[in-house]
C-alpha positions in Angstrom: -55.4 25.9 -25.3 -57.8 28.3 -23.1 -58.3 30.7 -26.0 -59.2 28.5 -28.8 -61.4 25.9 -30.1 -60.1 22.5 -31.2 -61.1 19.8 -33.9 -61.5 16.2 -32.3 -61.4 12.9 -33.8 -61.3 9.3 -32.5 -58.3 7.6 -32.2 -58.3 3.6 -32.1 -55.6 1.8 -30.5 -54.9 -0.9 -28.2 -54.0 -0.8 -24.4 -52.7 -2.7 -21.5 -53.6 -2.4 -18.1 -50.6 -2.1 -15.3 -50.8 -5.7 -14.1 -50.7 -5.1 -10.5 -54.3 -3.3 -10.4 -56.0 -5.6 -12.7 -57.9 -7.1 -9.4 -58.3 -3.7 -7.6 -59.6 -2.0 -11.0 -61.5 -4.7 -13.3 -61.3 -3.2 -16.8 -62.4 -4.3 -20.1 -59.3 -5.9 -21.8 -60.3 -4.2 -25.3 -61.7 -0.8 -24.4 -60.7 -0.2 -20.8 -64.3 0.7 -19.8 -65.1 -0.4 -16.0 -66.5 -3.8 -15.9 -68.9 -5.5 -13.0 -71.4 -3.4 -10.9 -70.3 -0.5 -8.5 -70.8 -2.4 -5.5 -68.2 -5.3 -7.0 -66.0 -2.7 -7.9 -65.9 -1.2 -4.3 -65.6 -4.7 -2.9 -62.7 -5.4 -5.0 -60.6 -2.5 -3.3 -61.6 -3.6 0.1 -58.8 -5.7 2.1 -61.7 -7.5 3.9 -63.4 -9.2 0.8 -62.9 -11.5 -2.0 -63.4 -10.3 -5.3 -64.8 -12.6 -8.1 -62.7 -15.4 -9.3 -61.1 -14.6 -12.6 -57.8 -16.3 -14.3 -57.0 -12.9 -15.9 -53.7 -13.6 -17.9 -52.1 -10.3 -16.8 -52.1 -10.9 -13.1 -50.5 -14.3 -12.2 -48.0 -12.4 -10.0 -50.2 -9.7 -8.8 -49.9 -9.5 -5.1 -53.5 -9.5 -4.1 -54.8 -9.2 -0.4 -56.2 -12.0 1.3 -60.1 -11.7 1.0 -63.2 -13.9 2.0 -66.7 -12.9 0.5 -68.5 -9.8 -0.1 -69.9 -8.4 2.8 -73.1 -7.8 2.2 -75.8 -6.6 -0.6 -75.4 -3.2 -2.0 -77.2 -0.8 0.3 -78.7 1.3 -2.3 -79.9 0.9 -6.1 -77.1 3.2 -7.7 -74.6 0.6 -6.9 -75.7 -2.2 -9.0 -75.3 0.0 -12.0 -72.3 -1.0 -14.3 -71.4 -3.0 -17.3 -71.4 -6.7 -16.9 -68.4 -8.7 -17.1 -67.8 -11.3 -19.7 -64.9 -13.4 -19.9 -63.0 -14.4 -22.6 -64.9 -17.3 -24.4 -61.5 -19.1 -25.2 -60.9 -19.5 -21.5 -57.9 -17.3 -20.8 -59.9 -15.4 -18.3 -59.4 -11.8 -19.3 -62.5 -9.5 -18.6 -64.7 -7.7 -21.4 -67.7 -5.4 -21.1 -69.5 -6.9 -24.4 -69.3 -9.4 -27.0 -68.7 -6.4 -29.6 -65.3 -5.7 -27.5 -64.6 -9.1 -27.6 -64.8 -9.4 -31.5 -62.9 -6.3 -31.8 -60.1 -7.4 -29.5 -60.0 -10.9 -31.5 -59.4 -8.8 -34.8 -56.7 -6.8 -32.8 -54.7 -9.8 -32.3 -56.2 -11.9 -29.1 -57.1 -14.6 -31.2 -53.3 -15.2 -31.7 -52.2 -14.5 -28.2 -55.2 -15.9 -26.0 -53.8 -18.3 -23.5 -57.3 -20.0 -22.9 -57.0 -24.0 -23.7 -53.1 -23.7 -23.2 -52.5 -27.2 -21.6 -49.1 -27.1 -20.3 -47.1 -24.2 -18.6 -44.2 -25.2 -21.0 -46.2 -23.4 -24.1 -44.4 -20.5 -25.6 -47.1 -18.0 -25.0 -47.3 -19.0 -21.3 -43.4 -18.7 -21.1 -43.6 -15.5 -22.8 -45.5 -13.8 -20.3 -43.9 -15.4 -17.2 -40.5 -14.8 -18.6 -41.7 -11.0 -19.1 -42.6 -10.4 -15.7 -40.3 -12.6 -13.8 -37.1 -11.0 -16.0 -38.5 -7.6 -16.5 -41.2 -6.6 -13.5 -44.6 -5.5 -14.2 -43.4 -2.4 -16.4 -41.6 -4.2 -18.8 -44.3 -6.9 -19.0 -46.8 -4.4 -19.7 -44.8 -3.0 -22.4 -43.6 -6.2 -24.0 -47.5 -7.4 -24.0 -48.5 -4.2 -25.6 -45.9 -4.8 -28.3 -47.1 -8.5 -28.8 -50.6 -7.4 -29.3 -49.6 -4.7 -32.2 -47.4 -7.3 -34.0 -50.3 -9.8 -33.6 -52.9 -7.1 -34.7 -50.6 -6.0 -37.6 -50.4 -9.6 -39.1 -54.5 -10.0 -38.9 -54.6 -6.0 -40.1 -51.8 -5.0 -42.3 -51.1 -1.4 -41.3 -52.5 -1.5 -38.0 -49.3 -0.4 -36.3 -48.9 2.8 -38.3 -45.4 3.1 -38.5 -43.6 2.0 -41.4 -40.4 0.1 -41.3 -38.2 2.8 -42.0 -39.8 4.9 -39.2 -39.2 2.3 -36.5 -36.9 3.1 -33.7 -33.5 1.7 -33.5 -33.3 -1.9 -32.1 -31.6 -0.7 -29.0 -33.9 2.1 -28.3 -35.7 0.4 -25.4 -32.7 -1.8 -24.3 -30.4 1.1 -24.2 -32.6 3.3 -22.4 -32.4 0.6 -19.2 -29.1 2.0 -18.1 -27.4 -0.5 -16.2 -29.6 -3.3 -17.5 -29.0 -2.9 -21.1 -27.4 -5.9 -21.7 -29.6 -7.8 -19.8 -32.7 -6.2 -21.6 -31.3 -6.7 -25.1 -31.0 -10.5 -24.1 -34.7 -10.2 -22.6 -35.7 -9.2 -26.6 -34.2 -12.1 -27.7 -35.8 -14.6 -25.4 -39.1 -13.3 -25.6 -38.9 -13.0 -29.6 -38.1 -16.4 -29.6 -40.9 -17.5 -27.3 -43.8 -15.3 -29.1 -42.4 -15.8 -32.7 -42.8 -19.7 -32.1 -46.3 -19.0 -30.6 -47.6 -16.7 -33.5 -46.4 -19.4 -36.1 -48.3 -22.1 -34.2 -51.5 -19.9 -33.9 -51.1 -18.7 -37.4 -51.2 -22.2 -38.7 -53.8 -23.4 -36.6 -56.1 -20.4 -37.5 -55.2 -19.8 -41.4 -53.9 -16.4 -40.8 -50.8 -14.6 -42.4 -47.9 -15.9 -41.0 -44.7 -13.9 -39.9 -41.9 -13.7 -42.6 -38.7 -15.1 -41.2 -36.3 -12.9 -43.2 -38.2 -9.7 -41.8 -39.7 -10.6 -38.7 -36.4 -11.2 -36.7 -35.3 -10.4 -33.3 -33.9 -7.1 -34.5 -37.1 -6.1 -35.8 -38.9 -7.2 -32.7 -36.5 -4.6 -30.8 -37.6 -1.9 -33.1 -41.2 -2.5 -32.5 -40.7 -2.6 -28.8 -38.5 0.7 -28.9 -41.3 2.5 -31.1 -43.9 1.6 -28.7 -41.7 2.8 -25.7 -40.9 5.9 -27.3 -44.1 6.7 -28.4 -46.7 5.0 -25.9 -49.5 7.1 -24.0 -49.4 6.9 -20.4 -52.9 5.9 -18.8 -53.9 7.4 -15.6 -57.7 8.1 -15.8 -60.4 8.0 -12.8 -62.5 5.0 -12.5 -66.3 4.6 -12.3 -65.8 4.3 -8.3 -64.0 7.5 -8.5 -66.4 9.3 -10.5 -69.3 7.4 -8.4 -67.7 9.2 -4.9 -67.9 12.6 -6.7 -71.1 12.1 -7.5 -72.4 11.5 -4.3 -71.7 15.0 -3.0 -74.7 16.1 -5.5 -77.1 13.8 -3.8 -79.8 15.3 -1.5 -80.8 11.9 0.0 -79.2 11.7 3.6 -80.4 7.7 3.9 -78.3 6.8 0.7 -75.5 8.8 2.2 -75.6 7.0 5.4 -76.1 3.5 3.9 -72.7 4.4 1.6 -70.9 5.6 4.5 -71.7 2.3 6.6 -70.7 0.2 3.6 -67.3 2.0 3.1 -66.9 1.3 6.8 -67.8 -2.3 6.5 -65.1 -2.6 3.5 -62.3 -0.8 5.4 -62.1 1.9 2.9 -62.8 4.6 5.2 -62.3 5.2 9.2 -65.2 4.6 11.1 -67.4 7.6 12.2 -71.1 8.6 12.3 -72.4 10.9 9.5 -73.6 14.0 11.5 -75.3 17.1 9.9 -71.6 18.6 9.8 -68.5 17.0 8.8 -66.9 14.9 11.7 -64.5 17.3 13.2 -60.9 16.5 14.6 -57.6 16.6 12.3 -56.7 13.4 10.9 -53.1 12.2 9.8 -54.0 11.6 6.1 -51.0 11.3 3.6 -51.6 11.5 -0.3 -51.4 8.3 -2.2 -53.0 6.7 -5.2 -52.9 3.0 -4.0 -55.4 1.8 -2.0 -53.5 -1.0 -0.8 -51.5 1.2 1.5 -54.4 1.7 3.5 -55.5 -2.1 3.2 -52.2 -2.8 4.8 -52.8 -0.6 7.6 -56.3 -2.2 8.1 -55.2 -5.6 8.0 -52.2 -4.7 10.7 -55.3 -3.5 13.0 -56.9 -7.0 12.8 -53.7 -8.9 14.2 -54.3 -10.9 17.4 -51.4 -8.9 19.1 -52.9 -5.3 18.4 -54.6 -3.5 21.2 -57.3 -1.0 21.0 -55.1 2.2 20.7 -52.9 0.3 17.9 -56.2 -0.2 15.9 -57.6 3.2 16.7 -54.2 4.4 15.0 -54.4 2.3 12.1 -58.1 3.5 11.5 -56.8 7.4 11.4 -54.6 6.4 8.8 -57.9 6.0 6.4 -59.7 9.1 5.1 -63.0 9.9 6.5 -66.0 10.1 4.4 -66.1 13.4 3.5 -62.3 13.5 2.5 -63.0 10.4 0.3 -66.1 12.2 -1.3 -64.3 15.4 -1.8 -61.0 14.0 -2.9 -61.8 10.3 -4.3 -58.6 10.2 -6.8 -56.4 10.8 -3.7 -57.3 7.8 -1.6 -58.7 5.4 -4.6 -56.7 3.9 -7.3 -57.0 5.3 -10.8 -57.1 2.9 -14.0 -53.5 2.9 -15.0 -51.4 1.5 -17.7 -50.2 2.4 -21.5 -51.9 2.7 -24.8 -50.5 2.8 -28.2 -52.1 4.8 -31.0 -50.6 4.5 -34.8 -51.8 7.9 -35.6 -50.0 9.4 -32.7 -46.7 7.7 -33.1 -46.2 9.3 -36.8 -46.3 12.7 -35.2 -43.2 14.6 -34.4 -42.7 15.4 -30.6 -42.7 19.1 -29.2 -43.1 20.4 -25.7 -45.7 22.9 -26.8 -48.0 20.1 -28.5 -50.8 21.2 -31.0 -52.2 17.5 -30.6 -53.8 16.6 -27.1 -55.1 13.1 -26.1 -58.1 12.7 -23.8 -59.6 9.6 -22.3 -63.3 9.4 -21.4 -65.1 6.4 -20.3 -62.8 4.3 -22.8 -59.5 4.1 -23.3 -59.5 3.1 -26.7 -61.2 4.9 -28.8 -59.7 8.0 -27.4 -60.0 11.6 -28.4 -57.5 13.4 -30.3 -57.9 17.3 -30.2 -56.3 19.4 -32.6 -55.7 23.0 -31.8 -55.7 24.8 -34.8 -53.9 27.9 -33.9 -51.0 25.9 -32.5 -50.8 23.9 -35.6 -50.4 27.1 -37.6 -47.3 27.8 -35.8 -45.8 24.4 -35.0 -47.5 22.3 -37.2 -49.3 19.1 -36.2 -47.2 17.9 -33.1 -47.5 15.7 -29.9 -45.6 15.7 -26.4 -44.4 12.4 -25.3 -44.3 13.9 -21.6 -46.5 15.8 -19.7 -46.4 19.7 -20.5 -46.4 20.6 -16.6 -43.2 19.3 -16.4 -40.0 21.6 -15.7 -37.2 21.5 -18.5 -34.9 19.2 -16.5 -37.9 16.9 -15.5 -38.7 17.1 -19.6 -35.2 16.2 -20.4 -35.0 13.4 -17.9 -38.4 11.8 -19.2 -37.4 12.1 -22.5 -34.1 10.6 -22.2 -35.9 7.7 -20.4 -37.8 7.2 -23.8 -34.7 7.3 -25.9 -35.6 10.8 -27.1 -34.2 14.5 -27.1 -36.0 17.7 -27.8 -34.5 21.2 -28.9 -38.0 22.8 -29.5 -38.8 26.4 -29.3 -40.1 26.1 -25.5 -36.8 24.0 -24.7 -35.0 26.8 -25.9 -36.8 29.5 -24.6 -36.6 28.0 -21.2 -32.9 27.7 -21.3 -31.8 31.0 -22.7 -35.1 33.2 -22.7 -35.1 33.6 -26.3 -36.0 31.4 -29.4 -33.7 29.9 -31.7 -33.1 31.7 -35.0 -33.8 28.8 -36.9 -37.1 28.4 -35.4 -38.2 31.8 -35.6 -37.3 31.5 -39.6 -39.2 28.4 -39.7 -42.3 30.0 -38.0 -42.1 33.1 -40.1 -42.2 31.0 -43.3 -45.3 29.1 -42.0 -47.0 32.0 -41.0 -46.1 33.8 -44.1 -47.2 31.1 -46.3 -50.7 31.6 -44.6 -50.6 35.2 -45.5 -50.5 35.8 -41.6 -49.7 39.5 -40.3 -46.7 38.2 -37.9 -44.7 36.8 -40.6 -41.3 37.7 -39.8 -38.8 38.6 -37.1 -39.8 40.0 -33.7 -43.6 39.2 -34.6 -42.8 35.7 -35.5 -40.9 34.9 -32.1 -43.7 36.6 -30.1 -46.1 34.3 -31.7 -44.1 31.4 -30.6 -43.7 32.6 -26.9 -47.5 33.4 -26.9 -48.1 30.1 -27.5 -45.6 28.9 -24.7 -47.3 31.4 -22.3 -50.9 30.4 -23.0 -49.8 26.6 -22.5 -48.3 27.5 -19.0 -51.4 29.4 -18.2 -53.3 26.1 -18.9 -51.0 23.9 -17.1 -51.2 26.4 -13.9 -47.5 27.4 -14.3 -48.1 30.8 -13.5 -44.3 31.9 -12.9 -43.5 30.3 -16.6 -46.4 32.2 -17.9 -45.1 35.7 -16.3 -41.7 35.0 -17.7 -43.2 34.2 -21.3 -45.6 37.0 -21.2 -43.0 39.5 -20.4 -40.9 38.3 -23.4 -44.1 38.9 -25.6 -44.4 42.4 -24.5 -40.4 43.1 -24.7 -40.7 42.0 -28.4 -44.2 44.0 -28.9 -44.4 46.7 -26.6 -47.5 47.8 -28.2 -49.7 44.6 -28.1 -52.2 45.5 -25.8 -53.5 41.7 -25.3 -50.0 40.9 -24.1 -49.7 43.5 -21.8 -53.3 42.7 -20.3 -52.2 38.8 -19.8 -49.0 39.9 -18.5 -50.6 41.5 -15.7 -53.1 38.8 -15.3 -50.9 35.9 -14.9 -48.6 38.1 -12.3 -51.5 38.0 -10.2 -52.1 34.3 -10.5 -48.2 33.9 -9.4 -49.3 35.4 -6.1 -47.5 38.8 -7.2 -50.9 40.9 -6.8 -49.4 44.2 -6.0 -47.1 44.1 -9.0 -50.1 42.6 -11.2 -52.0 46.0 -10.1 -49.0 48.3 -11.1 -49.0 46.4 -14.5 -52.8 46.8 -15.2 -52.6 50.5 -14.2 -49.9 51.1 -16.6 -51.4 49.0 -19.4 -54.8 51.0 -18.9 -52.9 54.2 -19.3 -51.1 53.1 -22.5 -54.1 51.5 -24.1 -57.2 53.2 -22.9 -59.9 51.3 -25.3 -58.6 47.8 -24.5 -61.9 46.9 -22.9 -60.4 44.0 -20.8 -57.6 45.9 -19.4 -60.2 48.7 -18.5 -62.7 46.5 -17.0 -60.4 44.7 -14.9 -58.6 47.9 -13.6 -62.1 49.2 -12.8 -63.2 46.0 -10.8 -59.9 46.4 -8.6 -60.2 50.0 -8.0 -64.0 50.1 -7.0 -63.1 48.6 -3.7 -61.9 50.7 -1.0 -58.5 52.0 -0.7 -58.9 54.2 2.4 -57.5 53.5 5.4 -59.7 51.2 8.0 -61.7 53.3 10.3 -62.5 50.2 12.7 -60.2 49.5 15.7 -57.7 46.3 15.3 -58.9 43.5 17.7 -56.7 42.2 20.4 -55.4 38.8 20.3 -57.6 38.3 23.5 -60.7 39.5 21.7 -59.9 37.3 18.8 -59.6 34.4 20.8 -63.1 35.3 22.3 -65.0 35.9 19.1 -63.4 33.4 16.8 -63.0 29.3 16.6 -59.7 28.6 14.9 -58.7 25.5 12.8 -55.0 24.7 12.6 -54.4 23.2 9.2 -51.2 20.9 8.8 -51.0 21.3 4.7 -47.9 20.1 2.9 -47.2 23.5 1.4 -47.3 26.2 3.9 -45.4 29.0 2.0 -43.9 31.7 4.1 -45.6 34.7 3.0 -47.0 36.1 6.3 -47.3 34.6 9.7 -50.3 32.4 11.0 -51.3 30.9 7.5 -51.7 27.8 9.1 -55.0 28.8 11.0 -58.5 29.4 9.9 -60.9 31.6 11.8 -64.4 31.1 12.1 -66.6 33.9 13.8 -68.9 32.6 16.7 -71.2 35.5 16.6 -72.1 37.9 13.5 -69.1 40.1 12.4 -71.3 41.9 10.0 -74.6 43.3 10.6 -77.4 40.6 9.4 -79.7 43.1 8.5 -77.2 44.6 5.9 -76.5 41.2 4.9 -80.3 40.3 4.2 -80.5 43.8 2.0 -77.3 42.7 0.1 -79.1 39.4 -1.0 -82.2 41.3 -1.6 -80.4 43.8 -4.0 -78.7 41.1 -6.0 -81.8 39.3 -6.3 -83.6 42.6 -7.8 -80.4 43.1 -10.1 -80.9 39.3 -11.5 -84.4 40.1 -12.4 -83.4 43.5 -14.4 -80.3 41.8 -16.2 -81.4 38.2 -16.7 -79.1 35.9 -14.8 -76.4 35.0 -12.7 -72.9 34.7 -13.9 -71.2 31.0 -13.8 -67.8 31.9 -15.1 -65.0 33.2 -12.8 -61.6 34.2 -13.8 -59.9 32.3 -11.4 -60.2 29.2 -8.9 -63.4 27.0 -9.9 -66.8 28.3 -11.4 -69.6 29.7 -9.0 -73.1 30.8 -9.7 -72.4 34.4 -8.8 -73.0 38.1 -9.1 -69.7 40.4 -8.6 -70.2 42.9 -5.7 -69.3 46.0 -7.8 -72.0 45.1 -10.2 -74.7 46.3 -7.8 -74.1 49.8 -6.5 -76.0 49.6 -3.3 -74.0 46.4 -2.4 -70.4 47.8 -3.5 -71.0 50.7 -1.1 -72.2 48.7 1.9 -69.3 46.3 1.3 -66.9 49.0 1.2 -68.3 50.2 4.4 -68.0 47.0 5.9 -64.6 46.2 4.7 -63.1 49.8 6.4 -65.6 49.2 9.4 -64.7 45.7 10.4 -63.2 43.4 8.0 -59.7 44.9 7.3 -59.2 45.2 11.0 -60.1 41.7 11.9 -58.2 40.2 9.0 -55.3 42.5 9.7 -55.5 41.5 13.6 -55.9 37.4 12.8 -53.0 37.5 10.4 -50.7 40.1 12.1 -50.6 42.3 9.2 -51.1 46.0 8.7 -54.9 46.4 7.9 -54.2 49.5 5.8 -52.2 47.5 3.3 -54.9 45.1 2.6 -56.6 45.3 -0.9 -59.5 43.3 -2.6 -58.6 41.3 -5.8 -62.2 40.5 -6.2 -65.6 39.7 -4.2 -69.0 38.5 -5.7 -71.8 37.2 -4.0 -72.5 33.5 -4.4 -75.8 31.4 -4.3 -75.9 27.6 -3.6 -79.1 26.1 -4.3 -80.0 22.3 -3.2 -81.5 21.7 -6.7 -78.7 23.8 -8.6 -75.1 24.4 -7.6 -74.9 22.8 -4.1 -71.5 22.7 -3.7 -68.1 23.9 -4.6 -65.1 21.2 -5.6 -61.9 21.1 -3.3 -59.5 23.9 -4.7 -56.9 26.5 -3.6 -57.6 30.0 -4.2 -55.2 32.6 -6.1 -55.0 35.1 -3.3 -53.1 35.8 -0.3 -56.3 35.7 2.1 -59.8 34.3 1.4 -63.0 35.2 3.1 -66.4 33.4 3.2 -69.3 35.7 4.7 -72.5 34.2 5.3 -75.3 36.2 4.2 -78.6 34.4 5.2 -79.6 32.4 8.3 -78.5 28.9 8.6 -82.2 27.9 9.4 -82.9 28.4 5.5 -80.8 25.5 4.6 -79.3 22.3 5.6 -75.5 21.4 4.9 -73.1 24.0 4.0 -70.0 25.6 5.3 -66.3 25.8 3.9 -64.6 22.2 4.3 -60.6 22.2 4.9 -59.4 18.9 3.3 -56.2 18.9 5.3 -57.9 19.2 8.7 -61.0 17.5 8.0 -63.2 19.9 9.2 -65.8 22.2 8.2 -66.1 25.9 9.2 -69.7 27.4 9.2 -71.3 30.1 10.8 -74.6 31.9 10.7 -75.8 35.2 8.8 -73.1 38.1 9.2 -70.7 35.5 10.2 -67.0 35.4 8.7 -64.7 32.6 7.9 -60.7 34.0 7.3 -57.9 31.9 6.0 -54.9 31.8 3.9 -56.0 31.2 0.0 -53.6 28.4 -0.6 -55.6 26.0 1.7 -57.1 23.3 0.0 -60.7 23.7 0.7 -64.2 23.5 -0.8 -68.0 24.7 -0.3 -69.6 21.7 1.6 -73.0 20.7 0.0 -76.4 21.8 1.0 -79.1 19.4 1.0 -82.0 21.6 1.5 -82.9 25.3 0.6 -80.6 28.3 -0.4 -77.5 29.6 1.1 -75.9 33.0 0.0 -72.4 33.8 0.9 -69.7 36.7 -0.4 -66.7 35.3 -1.5 -63.9 37.9 -1.1 -60.0 37.3 -1.8 -57.3 39.8 -0.7 -53.8 40.6 -1.0 -51.1 42.7 1.0 -50.2 45.8 -0.7 -46.3 46.5 -1.1 -45.4 49.0 1.8 -43.8 51.3 -0.8 -46.6 50.9 -3.3 -48.7 54.3 -3.6 
């Protein structure tokens, strides 16, 4: 979790890619790494090109759009990078990234399962695959294929499966979870085992490998193996090399490369047609979130039909993302590498919805990284969650039930009743007492359990759940200063900033020596609370002085009116000379103090210095808040300017050779401000990009961009020079709050 380090080790296992994606996302059959050059991988996603021929045994029935040939050579050298693709030497056609992976996969059972050299479709191995796909569909095909490889790997390397016969799932664990299709699923297990066992005996004899034992390896045992993998498999959903490449493109300073790549992506039908300008192309687009690029492919192909006129073609083109949208959120428009993996070392761990063990995939699927959190293990032991921790209680129950599992862990108990079961508290107290831990009994033990639940909620971004959990910790241990601080902080993250300030004030009064609380409150209180002295702006004046961007966001909320509008000042709202002095003051401060901060408390990291860290800047900024900023924001969003308060404000430095952009994110604020401090002639690029509107708001020194904090946005990359801004986060104080 966020407040502790973890102990990491490698996990070795097997994986299967989703069969409908093997053409779109070419991946090594053994380790999962992307194969082929980046250009080949990009071309495979296009509805207008034909990917290299391959007879992958996993994609016999994959619906692949019709393709012709690669459109052109790579427009830039970086697209030639990537692992080479090596087909299975025995002729089945599955791709590998290296000869080492071919050998490793052979040892993990592929030698027994390879269909290369099979002369007839009547062969039991071929029929096993066809039957699994035709009768069960792609997900069942993936599950049974993974189970078959585990059986074969265990024959070649006894103990590979990691689970003894006594710990296998019941024979009906998978078929029983198939609800209406339980009987058909049970029959499918009988049929597939008959085919698989026949094929394994034939191959084992030919290769002089260990044989199946007829009295032990039965259809019932096969059902237990499938059920065990169904219960304990890891869902795979990781970014591809293409997604990582698109993210990396935002860091390039080569305009020629960007123009070349944009043209290629247009040719491939992956983005809508447009010219790359100095700023992002304006004009809202109707873009719906989707993971599967084939949806865009269908729209592109429809536009090529004989009966489509120009307006229909333009409409289909608008379904695709713009170049800037694709680069800022490639995972929303390009398919991830998906599938399922099995690791014997994980299968033996008990399930818990507050896991002390997590699994991470980097470049490869196997090996993966297993991370153990010592503090979590100290309370709950070594445990692993079979479902995503960010799910609600009801969604977790449903997901676990689909795996044939149930859970009664401390988190489930807490989320149902608001307390932890007595038996769990006693067990935790015993475990903590055995380790000579101070919180070994009663309320202290329950508080330690709920503290872990709260920290997990913070990590998941479930801020409301975090507030509930911290409130329980405070009830159990009212003198716990850390818990009081965390409760106040989480309450703010849950967009209850006024209540957060009240909690922080009370905590500071009760614990005047708690450094984090005192510093947090001081940072809040240093910004002006006096009534604004500037005159509110009329609607006519706002229309005259500000450009607007209307954002159609999927989650608009209902906190205040006008929250779907971004305001960008046409002329300086603040005195540019004052902005210049603020930059000079912070650069002088950096020389004295030795560096910029790169770790903010919320949103995403920036290279910055808090406004309140420099006395001259704080005085100037407070004056501008009262004189012009609060009155303007109040008029823009139709709220009382005297109720506006600052959560945080900091001066940010973007440099072409260092931090040059900010990823797409949402702010933890009610209103957010971006205030330009230096002339736009000192840099190229920049501005605040609003993802859903596909527009960038940019203004010169002294200009202000104001918007609701929940909108998806990011800092557009600069390609030359240095850009300074102030990022400020505001909330609206309750009317009855003194």
